Structures are given as structure tokens and as C-alpha cells.
C-alpha positions as a LaTeX table, in Angstrom:
\begin{tabular}{lrrr}
\hline
Residue & $x$ (\AA) & $y$ (\AA) & $z$ (\AA) \\
\hline
Met1 & $-23.35$ & 8.63 & 22.64 \\
Thr2 & $-22.17$ & 5.08 & 21.95 \\
Asp3 & $-23.77$ & 2.08 & 23.61 \\
Asn4 & $-20.35$ & 0.88 & 24.74 \\
Asn5 & $-19.54$ & 1.71 & 28.37 \\
Asn6 & $-15.86$ & 2.32 & 27.71 \\
Ile7 & $-14.66$ & 5.89 & 28.16 \\
Arg8 & $-13.15$ & 5.80 & 24.69 \\
Pro9 & $-14.16$ & 2.80 & 22.57 \\
Gly10 & $-11.91$ & 1.88 & 19.67 \\
Ala11 & $-12.81$ & 3.05 & 16.18 \\
Glu12 & $-14.01$ & $-0.41$ & 15.15 \\
Thr13 & $-16.44$ & $-0.40$ & 18.11 \\
Arg14 & $-17.58$ & 3.19 & 17.87 \\
Tyr15 & $-18.23$ & 2.97 & 14.12 \\
Ala16 & $-19.14$ & $-0.72$ & 13.87 \\
His17 & $-22.45$ & 0.06 & 12.12 \\
Glu18 & $-20.69$ & 2.17 & 9.51 \\
Leu19 & $-18.04$ & $-0.46$ & 8.83 \\
Lys20 & $-20.69$ & $-3.17$ & 8.55 \\
Ala21 & $-22.67$ & $-1.08$ & 6.06 \\
Leu22 & $-19.57$ & $-0.29$ & 4.02 \\
Ile23 & $-18.59$ & $-3.97$ & 3.85 \\
Ala24 & $-22.08$ & $-4.92$ & 2.68 \\
Asp25 & $-22.12$ & $-2.20$ & 0.03 \\
Asp26 & $-18.51$ & $-2.56$ & $-1.18$ \\
Gln27 & $-18.51$ & $-3.59$ & $-4.86$ \\
Tyr28 & $-14.82$ & $-2.98$ & $-5.52$ \\
Asp29 & $-11.92$ & $-5.42$ & $-5.34$ \\
Lys30 & $-10.41$ & $-5.81$ & $-1.90$ \\
Pro31 & $-6.66$ & $-6.33$ & $-1.54$ \\
Pro32 & $-5.73$ & $-9.63$ & 0.16 \\
Gly33 & $-6.35$ & $-9.38$ & 3.89 \\
Trp34 & $-8.32$ & $-6.12$ & 3.69 \\
Lys35 & $-11.86$ & $-5.81$ & 5.03 \\
Leu36 & $-12.67$ & $-2.96$ & 2.63 \\
Ser37 & $-11.55$ & $-1.86$ & $-0.80$ \\
Pro38 & $-9.37$ & 1.27 & $-0.98$ \\
Arg39 & $-12.36$ & 3.27 & $-2.29$ \\
Ala40 & $-14.48$ & 2.16 & 0.65 \\
Val41 & $-11.68$ & 3.06 & 3.07 \\
Ile42 & $-11.68$ & 6.59 & 1.60 \\
His43 & $-15.47$ & 6.72 & 1.99 \\
Tyr44 & $-15.13$ & 5.71 & 5.65 \\
Leu45 & $-12.51$ & 8.42 & 6.28 \\
Thr46 & $-14.08$ & 11.30 & 4.37 \\
Gly47 & $-17.73$ & 10.47 & 5.07 \\
Gly48 & $-20.83$ & 10.90 & 2.94 \\
Pro49 & $-24.17$ & 9.20 & 2.22 \\
Leu50 & $-24.41$ & 5.42 & 2.00 \\
Gly51 & $-27.91$ & 4.11 & 1.36 \\
Asp52 & $-30.09$ & 4.99 & 4.33 \\
Ile53 & $-27.23$ & 6.13 & 6.54 \\
Thr54 & $-24.58$ & 8.83 & 6.46 \\
Ile55 & $-20.95$ & 7.93 & 7.06 \\
Glu56 & $-19.47$ & 10.41 & 9.52 \\
Pro57 & $-16.22$ & 12.08 & 8.40 \\
Lys58 & $-13.19$ & 10.91 & 10.38 \\
Tyr59 & $-10.56$ & 13.21 & 8.89 \\
Leu60 & $-11.12$ & 16.78 & 7.75 \\
Gly61 & $-8.21$ & 17.48 & 5.48 \\
Asn62 & $-6.65$ & 16.93 & 2.09 \\
Arg63 & $-8.17$ & 13.88 & 0.39 \\
Arg64 & $-4.93$ & 13.40 & $-1.57$ \\
Ile65 & $-3.10$ & 12.81 & 1.72 \\
Leu66 & $-5.52$ & 10.00 & 2.54 \\
Glu67 & $-5.14$ & 8.47 & $-0.90$ \\
Leu68 & $-1.35$ & 8.54 & $-0.49$ \\
Cys69 & $-1.60$ & 6.82 & 2.91 \\
Ile70 & $-3.84$ & 4.07 & 1.56 \\
Ala71 & $-1.74$ & 3.57 & $-1.57$ \\
Thr72 & 1.37 & 3.23 & 0.62 \\
Leu73 & $-0.26$ & 0.46 & 2.67 \\
Leu74 & $-0.82$ & $-1.45$ & $-0.57$ \\
Thr75 & 2.93 & $-1.57$ & $-1.18$ \\
Asp76 & 5.75 & $-3.35$ & 0.64 \\
Arg77 & 6.61 & $-0.16$ & 2.55 \\
Gly78 & 5.31 & 0.93 & 5.90 \\
Leu79 & 3.54 & 4.24 & 6.45 \\
Leu80 & 5.15 & 6.85 & 8.70 \\
Leu81 & 2.92 & 9.77 & 9.69 \\
Met82 & 5.03 & 12.76 & 10.71 \\
Gly83 & 3.88 & 16.07 & 12.14 \\
Leu84 & 3.71 & 18.36 & 15.13 \\
Pro85 & 1.78 & 17.22 & 18.21 \\
Gly86 & $-1.96$ & 17.58 & 17.64 \\
Thr87 & $-1.99$ & 16.99 & 13.87 \\
Ala88 & $-4.20$ & 13.87 & 14.20 \\
Lys89 & $-1.46$ & 11.32 & 13.47 \\
Ser90 & $-2.70$ & 8.78 & 15.99 \\
Trp91 & $-6.32$ & 9.49 & 15.10 \\
Leu92 & $-5.68$ & 8.82 & 11.42 \\
Ser93 & $-3.61$ & 5.69 & 12.07 \\
Glu94 & $-6.37$ & 4.29 & 14.29 \\
His95 & $-9.07$ & 4.79 & 11.66 \\
Leu96 & $-6.91$ & 3.45 & 8.84 \\
Ala97 & $-6.26$ & 0.27 & 10.84 \\
Ala98 & $-9.94$ & $-0.08$ & 11.79 \\
Ala99 & $-11.11$ & 0.27 & 8.18 \\
Ile100 & $-8.45$ & $-1.97$ & 6.64 \\
Ser101 & $-8.08$ & $-4.70$ & 9.26 \\
Gly102 & $-11.23$ & $-4.34$ & 11.35 \\
Ser103 & $-9.04$ & $-3.78$ & 14.41 \\
Ser104 & $-7.08$ & $-0.76$ & 15.60 \\
Thr105 & $-5.80$ & $-2.14$ & 18.90 \\
Thr106 & $-2.74$ & $-4.06$ & 17.66 \\
Met107 & $-0.37$ & $-1.34$ & 18.81 \\
Val108 & 3.08 & $-0.72$ & 20.28 \\
Gln109 & 3.73 & 2.46 & 22.25 \\
Gly110 & 7.26 & 3.72 & 21.68 \\
Thr111 & 9.20 & 4.80 & 24.77 \\
Val112 & 12.79 & 5.75 & 25.50 \\
Gly113 & 13.29 & 2.77 & 27.80 \\
Met114 & 11.72 & $-0.01$ & 25.72 \\
Asp115 & 13.63 & $-3.15$ & 24.80 \\
Glu116 & 13.55 & $-5.45$ & 21.79 \\
Asn117 & 11.13 & $-7.90$ & 23.42 \\
Gln118 & 8.33 & $-5.37$ & 23.06 \\
Leu119 & 8.76 & $-5.45$ & 19.29 \\
Lys120 & 9.54 & $-9.17$ & 18.94 \\
Tyr121 & 8.49 & $-11.61$ & 21.66 \\
His122 & 9.28 & $-12.70$ & 25.18 \\
Trp123 & 8.63 & $-15.73$ & 27.32 \\
Asn124 & 6.35 & $-16.97$ & 30.05 \\
Tyr125 & 9.22 & $-17.73$ & 32.41 \\
Ala126 & 7.33 & $-20.18$ & 34.60 \\
Glu127 & 6.55 & $-22.29$ & 31.53 \\
Leu128 & 10.04 & $-21.72$ & 30.12 \\
Leu129 & 11.77 & $-22.95$ & 33.28 \\
Gln130 & 9.53 & $-25.98$ & 33.55 \\
Asn131 & 9.46 & $-27.17$ & 29.93 \\
Gly132 & 11.98 & $-25.11$ & 28.01 \\
Pro133 & 11.30 & $-23.00$ & 24.91 \\
Ser134 & 7.99 & $-23.92$ & 23.31 \\
Glu135 & 5.02 & $-22.39$ & 21.53 \\
Lys136 & 3.16 & $-22.50$ & 24.83 \\
Ala137 & 5.86 & $-20.45$ & 26.57 \\
Leu138 & 6.10 & $-17.89$ & 23.74 \\
Val139 & 4.48 & $-14.51$ & 24.43 \\
Lys140 & 4.03 & $-12.75$ & 21.10 \\
Ser141 & 4.37 & $-9.02$ & 20.58 \\
Pro142 & 1.58 & $-7.06$ & 18.84 \\
Ile143 & 3.76 & $-6.97$ & 15.71 \\
Leu144 & 4.22 & $-10.75$ & 15.69 \\
Arg145 & 0.48 & $-11.29$ & 16.19 \\
Ala146 & $-0.29$ & $-8.87$ & 13.33 \\
Met147 & 2.13 & $-10.69$ & 11.04 \\
Glu148 & 0.43 & $-14.01$ & 11.74 \\
Ser149 & $-3.11$ & $-12.65$ & 11.31 \\
Gly150 & $-2.43$ & $-10.35$ & 8.33 \\
His151 & $-3.43$ & $-7.17$ & 10.15 \\
Ile152 & $-2.17$ & $-3.60$ & 10.28 \\
Thr153 & $-0.09$ & $-2.90$ & 13.37 \\
Arg154 & 0.38 & 0.60 & 14.78 \\
Ile155 & 3.59 & 1.95 & 16.31 \\
Glu156 & 3.17 & 5.18 & 18.24 \\
Glu157 & 6.06 & 7.62 & 18.72 \\
Leu158 & 8.61 & 5.70 & 16.67 \\
Thr159 & 11.39 & 8.23 & 17.28 \\
Arg160 & 11.06 & 7.81 & 21.03 \\
Met161 & 12.53 & 4.31 & 20.66 \\
Pro162 & 16.32 & 3.82 & 20.86 \\
Thr163 & 17.83 & 3.43 & 17.39 \\
Glu164 & 18.89 & $-0.19$ & 17.94 \\
Ile165 & 15.28 & $-1.06$ & 18.83 \\
Gln166 & 13.90 & 0.82 & 15.82 \\
Asp167 & 16.15 & $-1.17$ & 13.52 \\
Ile168 & 14.44 & $-4.43$ & 14.45 \\
Leu169 & 11.75 & $-3.21$ & 12.07 \\
Ile170 & 14.10 & $-3.32$ & 9.07 \\
Thr171 & 13.76 & $-7.09$ & 8.63 \\
Val172 & 10.05 & $-6.98$ & 9.45 \\
Leu173 & 9.39 & $-4.37$ & 6.75 \\
Ser174 & 11.81 & $-5.56$ & 4.08 \\
Glu175 & 11.59 & $-9.36$ & 4.45 \\
Lys176 & 8.14 & $-9.51$ & 6.10 \\
Met177 & 9.66 & $-12.07$ & 8.45 \\
Met178 & 10.66 & $-12.42$ & 12.09 \\
Gly179 & 12.94 & $-15.20$ & 13.27 \\
Ile180 & 12.48 & $-17.12$ & 16.53 \\
Pro181 & 15.83 & $-18.91$ & 16.87 \\
Glu182 & 14.91 & $-20.53$ & 20.20 \\
Leu183 & 12.23 & $-22.52$ & 18.35 \\
Asn184 & 14.28 & $-22.85$ & 15.15 \\
Arg185 & 11.58 & $-21.27$ & 13.03 \\
Glu186 & 10.58 & $-18.07$ & 11.24 \\
Val187 & 7.25 & $-16.28$ & 11.14 \\
Tyr188 & 6.32 & $-14.91$ & 7.70 \\
Ala189 & 3.71 & $-12.17$ & 7.47 \\
Val190 & 0.29 & $-13.06$ & 6.06 \\
Lys191 & $-1.04$ & $-10.83$ & 3.28 \\
Gly192 & $-2.71$ & $-7.74$ & 4.72 \\
Phe193 & 0.08 & $-7.09$ & 7.22 \\
Asn194 & 1.74 & $-3.69$ & 7.30 \\
Val195 & 2.93 & $-1.06$ & 9.75 \\
Ile196 & 1.61 & 2.43 & 10.43 \\
Ala197 & 4.02 & 4.43 & 12.58 \\
Thr198 & 3.76 & 7.97 & 13.96 \\
Ala199 & 6.47 & 10.42 & 14.99 \\
Asn200 & 6.47 & 14.02 & 16.19 \\
Asp201 & 8.54 & 16.59 & 14.33 \\
Arg202 & 9.63 & 17.95 & 17.69 \\
Asp203 & 11.10 & 14.56 & 18.62 \\
Lys204 & 13.37 & 14.36 & 15.57 \\
Gly205 & 16.46 & 14.80 & 17.68 \\
Val206 & 15.53 & 12.20 & 20.29 \\
His207 & 16.37 & 9.15 & 18.18 \\
Asp208 & 16.60 & 9.83 & 14.46 \\
Leu209 & 15.66 & 7.02 & 12.13 \\
Ser210 & 18.54 & 5.22 & 10.47 \\
Ala211 & 18.78 & 5.63 & 6.70 \\
Ala212 & 18.09 & 1.91 & 6.28 \\
Leu213 & 14.86 & 2.08 & 8.29 \\
Arg214 & 13.70 & 5.34 & 6.71 \\
Arg215 & 13.92 & 3.68 & 3.28 \\
Arg216 & 11.41 & 1.08 & 4.47 \\
Phe217 & 8.80 & 3.76 & 5.13 \\
Asn218 & 6.89 & 6.19 & 2.97 \\
Val219 & 6.78 & 9.39 & 5.01 \\
Val220 & 3.59 & 11.47 & 4.95 \\
His221 & 3.68 & 14.85 & 6.70 \\
Leu222 & 0.50 & 16.05 & 8.40 \\
Ser223 & 0.38 & 19.80 & 8.88 \\
Met224 & $-1.53$ & 22.07 & 11.21 \\
Pro225 & $-4.79$ & 23.52 & 9.82 \\
Ala226 & $-3.92$ & 26.18 & 7.28 \\
Thr227 & $-6.70$ & 28.68 & 8.11 \\
Leu228 & $-8.63$ & 29.82 & 11.13 \\
Gln229 & $-11.91$ & 28.51 & 9.72 \\
Glu230 & $-10.39$ & 25.10 & 8.94 \\
Glu231 & $-9.16$ & 24.74 & 12.51 \\
Ile232 & $-12.53$ & 25.87 & 13.90 \\
Asp233 & $-14.32$ & 23.29 & 11.75 \\
Ile234 & $-12.02$ & 20.49 & 12.92 \\
Ile235 & $-12.40$ & 21.38 & 16.59 \\
His236 & $-16.15$ & 21.80 & 16.33 \\
Phe237 & $-16.43$ & 18.43 & 14.60 \\
Arg238 & $-14.32$ & 16.62 & 17.21 \\
Leu239 & $-16.04$ & 18.41 & 20.08 \\
Glu240 & $-19.46$ & 17.19 & 18.90 \\
Gln241 & $-18.13$ & 13.60 & 18.92 \\
Ile242 & $-16.76$ & 13.97 & 22.44 \\
Gln243 & $-19.98$ & 15.57 & 23.69 \\
Arg244 & $-21.97$ & 12.59 & 22.38 \\
Asp245 & $-19.68$ & 10.22 & 24.25 \\
Leu246 & $-20.18$ & 12.23 & 27.44 \\
Gly247 & $-23.95$ & 12.52 & 27.01 \\
Leu248 & $-23.74$ & 16.25 & 26.35 \\
Asp249 & $-25.38$ & 16.23 & 22.92 \\
Lys250 & $-27.71$ & 19.11 & 23.79 \\
Tyr251 & $-24.97$ & 21.40 & 25.13 \\
Lys252 & $-24.56$ & 24.42 & 22.88 \\
Met253 & $-21.32$ & 26.36 & 23.05 \\
Pro254 & $-21.21$ & 29.99 & 21.92 \\
Leu255 & $-19.39$ & 29.76 & 18.59 \\
Gln256 & $-17.83$ & 33.20 & 19.01 \\
Tyr257 & $-15.90$ & 31.97 & 22.04 \\
Leu258 & $-14.71$ & 28.98 & 20.02 \\
Ser259 & $-13.44$ & 31.34 & 17.31 \\
Asp260 & $-11.74$ & 33.57 & 19.89 \\
Leu261 & $-10.04$ & 30.63 & 21.59 \\
Val262 & $-8.71$ & 29.21 & 18.32 \\
Thr263 & $-7.46$ & 32.69 & 17.40 \\
Ile264 & $-5.49$ & 32.95 & 20.67 \\
Phe265 & $-3.74$ & 29.63 & 20.13 \\
Arg266 & $-3.05$ & 30.25 & 16.44 \\
Glu267 & $-1.54$ & 33.68 & 17.05 \\
Leu268 & 0.72 & 32.47 & 19.84 \\
Arg269 & 1.70 & 29.44 & 17.76 \\
Asn270 & 2.50 & 31.51 & 14.67 \\
Gly271 & 4.21 & 34.40 & 16.45 \\
Gln272 & 1.97 & 37.06 & 14.90 \\
Thr273 & $-1.60$ & 38.24 & 14.99 \\
Asp274 & $-4.02$ & 36.71 & 12.53 \\
Asp275 & $-4.04$ & 39.89 & 10.42 \\
Lys276 & $-0.20$ & 39.65 & 10.28 \\
Asn277 & 0.12 & 43.24 & 11.50 \\
Thr278 & 1.73 & 42.55 & 14.89 \\
Lys279 & 4.65 & 40.29 & 15.81 \\
Ile280 & 4.34 & 38.56 & 19.18 \\
Lys281 & 6.48 & 36.23 & 21.27 \\
Ser282 & 5.65 & 32.54 & 21.06 \\
Pro283 & 5.80 & 30.47 & 24.27 \\
Gly284 & 7.70 & 27.20 & 24.20 \\
Ser285 & 4.66 & 25.08 & 25.02 \\
Thr286 & 2.76 & 22.95 & 22.51 \\
Leu287 & $-0.19$ & 24.95 & 21.17 \\
Ser288 & $-1.82$ & 22.44 & 18.86 \\
Thr289 & $-5.41$ & 21.80 & 17.92 \\
Ala290 & $-5.44$ & 19.01 & 20.51 \\
Glu291 & $-4.65$ & 21.51 & 23.28 \\
Val292 & $-7.49$ & 23.78 & 22.15 \\
Leu293 & $-9.85$ & 20.82 & 22.28 \\
Ser294 & $-8.69$ & 19.91 & 25.80 \\
Val295 & $-9.23$ & 23.48 & 27.02 \\
Leu296 & $-12.74$ & 23.48 & 25.57 \\
Gln297 & $-13.67$ & 20.20 & 27.26 \\
Thr298 & $-12.51$ & 21.58 & 30.61 \\
Gly299 & $-14.44$ & 24.80 & 30.02 \\
Ile300 & $-17.66$ & 22.97 & 29.17 \\
Gln301 & $-17.48$ & 20.86 & 32.33 \\
His302 & $-16.65$ & 23.92 & 34.44 \\
Ser303 & $-19.63$ & 25.82 & 33.03 \\
Ile304 & $-21.97$ & 22.91 & 33.78 \\
Tyr305 & $-20.85$ & 22.20 & 37.33 \\
Phe306 & $-19.56$ & 25.58 & 38.53 \\
Gly307 & $-21.08$ & 28.15 & 36.17 \\
Asn308 & $-24.42$ & 29.00 & 34.60 \\
Gly309 & $-24.42$ & 26.12 & 32.10 \\
Ile310 & $-23.12$ & 28.22 & 29.18 \\
Met311 & $-19.38$ & 28.42 & 28.65 \\
Glu312 & $-17.96$ & 31.91 & 29.12 \\
Pro313 & $-14.38$ & 33.28 & 29.27 \\
Asp314 & $-14.23$ & 32.82 & 33.07 \\
Asp315 & $-14.88$ & 29.09 & 32.63 \\
Ile316 & $-11.75$ & 28.55 & 30.55 \\
Ala317 & $-9.37$ & 31.42 & 31.36 \\
Thr318 & $-7.41$ & 29.44 & 33.96 \\
Ser319 & $-7.22$ & 26.39 & 31.72 \\
Ile320 & $-5.93$ & 28.51 & 28.82 \\
Arg321 & $-3.21$ & 30.05 & 30.95 \\
Ser322 & $-2.09$ & 26.71 & 32.45 \\
Thr323 & $-1.93$ & 25.17 & 28.97 \\
Ile324 & 0.15 & 28.01 & 27.53 \\
Val325 & 2.39 & 28.73 & 30.53 \\
Lys326 & 4.24 & 25.47 & 31.11 \\
Asp327 & 7.49 & 27.13 & 32.18 \\
Asn328 & 7.10 & 30.30 & 34.25 \\
Asn329 & 10.54 & 31.65 & 33.33 \\
Arg330 & 10.10 & 31.12 & 29.60 \\
Asp331 & 6.35 & 31.30 & 28.90 \\
Gln332 & 4.93 & 33.74 & 31.44 \\
Gly333 & 6.47 & 36.80 & 29.83 \\
Ala334 & 5.20 & 35.87 & 26.38 \\
Trp335 & 1.70 & 35.28 & 27.73 \\
Asp336 & 1.58 & 38.53 & 29.76 \\
Glu337 & 2.78 & 40.53 & 26.75 \\
Tyr338 & 0.13 & 38.96 & 24.52 \\
Val339 & $-2.64$ & 39.74 & 27.02 \\
Glu340 & $-1.57$ & 43.36 & 27.43 \\
Thr341 & $-0.68$ & 44.22 & 23.82 \\
Val342 & $-3.20$ & 42.18 & 21.85 \\
Ile343 & $-6.17$ & 41.07 & 23.93 \\
Lys344 & $-6.50$ & 44.34 & 25.89 \\
Ser345 & $-6.82$ & 46.47 & 22.78 \\
Arg346 & $-8.90$ & 44.08 & 20.64 \\
Lys347 & $-12.46$ & 45.22 & 20.07 \\
Gly348 & $-15.07$ & 42.96 & 21.66 \\
Trp349 & $-12.53$ & 41.08 & 23.81 \\
Lys350 & $-13.08$ & 42.92 & 27.10 \\
Ala351 & $-14.59$ & 39.80 & 28.75 \\
Trp352 & $-11.46$ & 37.81 & 27.85 \\
Tyr353 & $-9.12$ & 40.48 & 29.19 \\
Glu354 & $-10.97$ & 40.70 & 32.50 \\
Ala355 & $-11.16$ & 36.91 & 32.83 \\
Phe356 & $-7.42$ & 36.54 & 32.28 \\
His357 & $-6.71$ & 39.22 & 34.89 \\
Arg358 & $-8.84$ & 37.36 & 37.41 \\
Thr359 & $-6.75$ & 34.23 & 36.92 \\
Thr360 & $-3.68$ & 36.03 & 38.27 \\
Asn361 & $-5.40$ & 37.63 & 41.28 \\
\hline
\end{tabular}
């Protein structure tokens, strides 16, 4: 559990001791504006021993992907992390920014209704009306602040933004400049500045990137865990971190139930059983690793406060169903069929079948 009282401290706060140790030990050349060398950034992300301490892994996945992300941020292009919901896009962007710039909080959240001021700047209108345009009246966006300080800035859900708002980034990424005509000046980015953006594959059709903007990004696709064991390892790793934050370090979850739960989500996501012998209907809801983790957190708390202190199928059956069945007309049939054709006949899954039946009674 961290000493910070925040529910979720930023990466640079949570892992301050690791970053400090890496900076002190870093013998490699650091790019201008970077707190760590690229090799030290990889060490921070993948984990491993460092003197008397052990760096905790932040990303369990292909090291080559991480190297590509870091190499991109050394160029004049931005980094766009693409993938389905729950593929750790935001998690990776946060830790990249924390390791490179020492701060992960310079961030813009993309929304359908945002305007250009949220990417550029706006004004303190009381000051503006009294004294006219001035530095004092200028309210800088996170991107403008990052340009001036030479930091990484994060843009979440880029494809949620209207296309005309997205295209403001073209000049920022290509010229590394933002004009402020009201003050008759331009802001040029300090070395170390770059952009990490994220976008969901499922949001492609909301607001596609223009060809001009896409050329300013290197696109890295993050995929779902390839195997059952890989997904179990990722969830177990993240769950231990969350339990420390909540003061539940000593809570031990039956690993078989973790394996069963991941199996349920993977099979419904993939449209077939894990042995590939049976085709099943997939619901329309998002069934990512993040949803599995959320179900587990709910189950742990339910077992502590309403159960016997050890998570069992009854503690999470309702949460599983509510996560999978988002639309009764579309998802309920797929879920009922899966319970009756797969879970009912699977050896050793009687407790799950009975728990799911109790959720509907």
C-alpha cells in the first residue's frame, strides 16, 4: 500500500522510489528533456533487479512493442496506441510519460463535445475584459504547458474528438509550434516534448483520423493477451497492486476461480470454447481484461463484507452477469445459452452453474 492517501496516485508518485533509484543508477545517455535514458525506461517498464531493490514490472507483454514506443518518442512523430478497450493503452501511456518526463498528469481527455480551446488555450475573461489580451489572462492547455516545459503530454480517446479538433494537432506535431495571434507570438516546443495518444479500435467509426494527422503519428497496436495463462498472469499481477492500495495484501484468492473467470470471458469474447471444439454466441458487451479485473475487485469486497472472507462463485456471479449482459435483448440470450451448453456440462463447474442460476431467481 502506498503512503499517499489518494485513491489512485499517479505513476510518478506510486513508483517515486523506483524512478529515483533508476535516475541515480542510469549510466546511459539521456535524450534532451528526458529524465531517464531509453534503456532505463525499458527497465522501469519491464522490471528487474536494481542494486538493493527490485523494479516492479509495469507492462507484461512484448518487449519489442515497448522498444518501438520509446523509439517513436525519440523521433518527430507522436505515438498513437491503438487497441480494444482493456488492452492497457492508458496504463502504458501513463508509465511512459512518468518515466520519460517525471510527470504523467499533463493530459487531455478526448470527448465528442470538446472544442479547440481544450487543445490550445482560452482566457480568464475577467482579466481579459479588464486589461485585454495578456500573458496574465492566458489560460494554457495541457498541450501548451507541455510544449513550454519539454514534457510528454497524453491525449486519451483521440478518435472521440471531432475531426476539426483533431487536426489542430497537425501543426503541433509537424512544426512543434502553436500560435497565439492575440498576443502576436508563437510558442515553440522545448526538447523533450511529444504526444502519446490512445484510441479504441471500436471507436474507429466515431471520428476517423485525417490522413494528414495519421502521418504525424506512429501507430502501435496493443492486442488482447494471446493465451489463457498470459491473461491470468496479467490480471493476477494487477490485482496484487490494487490489493496493496486497498490494504488487502494478505487476502488470498483461490487461483482456480481466477482461471475459471478468465476462461468465461475469453470464451465469450472469442466466440468459441478454449479447446476450440464448440462455437458459442458472443454478446455485444466489452469483455476485456479490464472487465475481468473489475469483476474480481467486486467479488473480493463482497466476500469480505458479505461472505466468509474467501471469494467463491456466489460472490461474483451477479457481477459477471451484469458485466456481460448490457443489453437484455441482445446479450441475455447469448449468456443463457453459454450457461446451459458450456458451464452446465463442464466438469468441476457445478458451483458456477448453481451460482449463476441463483442470480436469476
